[in-house]
N, C-alpha and C positions, 0 to 999 in steps of 0.2 A: 538825171539830176532831180533831186527832191528837196523841198524845204520841210524839215522835220522838227517836231517838238518831242524831245526825248527826255523824260524826267521820272523821278520817283514820286509817288503820291500815297497818301493814306487811303484807306478804303472809302472814307467819306469825302475824298476830294480836296485835301489840303497839301500844299507843298512844304509848309513850315507851320509851326504852332503860333499861337498868338504873341509869343515873345520872339518871333523870327528865328526860332531854334530848330535845328535838325537832330537834336538828341534822340528823338523818337526813331530816327532812321539808323543812327549809329549804335543803338543798343544791340544790333545784330552782329556786332563785331566788325572785323574787316570785311567790307562788302565784297572785295575781290575773292575772298575765300568761300563765298557761298557758291555752291555748285552751279555752273553755267554763267555766272555774272561776268567773270573776267573775259571769257571767250566772246560773249555777247557784246560787251563794251568795246573790246579790241576790234572786232569786226565792224562795229558801228563807227568808231572814231577813224578807222582807216579810210572810210568813205567820205569824211567831212573835209570840205575845202574852205569853209568860212563859218563863223559862228556869231551869234548875237545874244546879248543879255541886257537886262535892265540894270539900273544903278544899284538897286537893293541886292540883287544876285551878285553883281560885281563886288560890291563892298563886303558882302559876306565871304566871298572867296578870298579877297585880299586879306581880310582880318583872320579868317580861319587858318589860312596857310602862312600868315605872317609874311606876305609877299613884299612889303615895302623894305623889310630888313633882309629877306631872302628871295630876291626876284628869280633866282634859278629854279624855284619851285613852281613857277607858272607852268602849268601842264599842257598848254595848248600850242601846237605847232602852227595851226591854221590861223590866219588873221581874225581878230575879234573886233566886233562893233559893239560899243557900249552906249546904250541910249540913256541920256540923262539931261535934265535941265540945270543941274548943278555942276560945278567944277569938281572933278574927282582926281585923286592922285594916280599917276601913271605907274605901272610896274616897269621898272627899268629893263630895257632889252626886249620887252614883249611887243608884238605887232598888234597894237590896240588903236582903234579909231573911236574917238568920243564924238557922238552925234546926237541930234535931237530932231524932233519934228516928225513929219510923215515917213512911215516905214517904206513906202513904195520905191522912192528913188534910192534909198539906202539898200534895199533888197537887190535892186539892179546892180549896184556896185558890188555887193556880196556875191551875186551869181557870177559876175565877171571874174572876181578874185578866186572863186571856187574852181573855175576852169574845168567844168564838167563833173566835179564832185558835188556832194550834197551840202546844203546850208543847214546848220543846227541851231535851232532856237533853244537856248539853254534855259531861259526863264526870265522873268516871271510870267505868271499867267496873263496879266493884263497886256503886256507887250506881245505875247503870242496871240492874244485876242485881236490886237491891232493888225497883225499879219493876216489873220483869218478874215477880218472885216474887208481887207483889200483883195481877197481871193488868192493870197500868196502862200497859204499853208496846205501842204500836200498830205502829210502823214503825222499821226500822233502815236508815240510809243510810250506806254505807261508801265512802269514797274510798280505794281500795287503791293504795298507792304501791309502786313496783317495787324494794323492798328487803326484806331479812329481818334481824331483830334478834337472834334466838335466845333473848332473855330481855328482861324489863322489865315494864312495866305492861300486864297483859292487856286485850284488847279488851272481853271480856265473860266474866268468870270464873263461868260458869254452864253447866250441861249443858242444852241445849235440843234435844231429839230427838223428842219425842212430845207434841204434833204438831210437825213441823219447820217452819222458817220457809218462807215462800212467796216465791220470787223474782218481783218484779213489773216490774223495769226494770233494764237494763244500758246504761251510757253510757260512751263513751271521751272523756277530756279530754286533748287534746294527745297526747304520747307518754309521759305520766306516769301518769295515774290511770285506773283502771277504777272507775266508780261503780256500786255494786250497791245496789239498793233491795229490801228484804225486808219483807213484811207479816208481823207476828207473829200466828200462829194461836193462839187461846185454847183451852185444853184443855176438852173437853166433859165430862170426868169431874168428879164432885162430891167 
């Protein structure tokens, strides 16, 4: 069981542009049609038993997929935890837990729900950083797109240098993505 941050990013480390848009990512057409992406995502999602996301990510998904009018489009079978200090609309029929505060006790609940499968940290970067700060992040899987955004929502707004991440895999998907998988090394300092 691993807690994984799996996301797409620009070369310069942004998840979304300064307008919270992902148009830069969708310019490549249907992502699933890029060589290797569909198989990679299918293999990844089959191993996910629980997922977490921040309120901005959740709101983007709800709006982008028009989930309040079409809740059947909710694409996650695993239970989801949404971290927010605000009241957010629920997607009818989806297994969603709205939470706030410290990520550690919520992570424990997620691990229990995942029942041996992985926990996916969907985003955003600051939420993932909170998991990292608690020593709860095991792996970072980045699909790096061939664009730079110069500003926007940062990939992971944390300084992680000691110990550094350990590169464990590199994969090319079509002529678009370089998929980099990093193992998060836990500090041995007390």
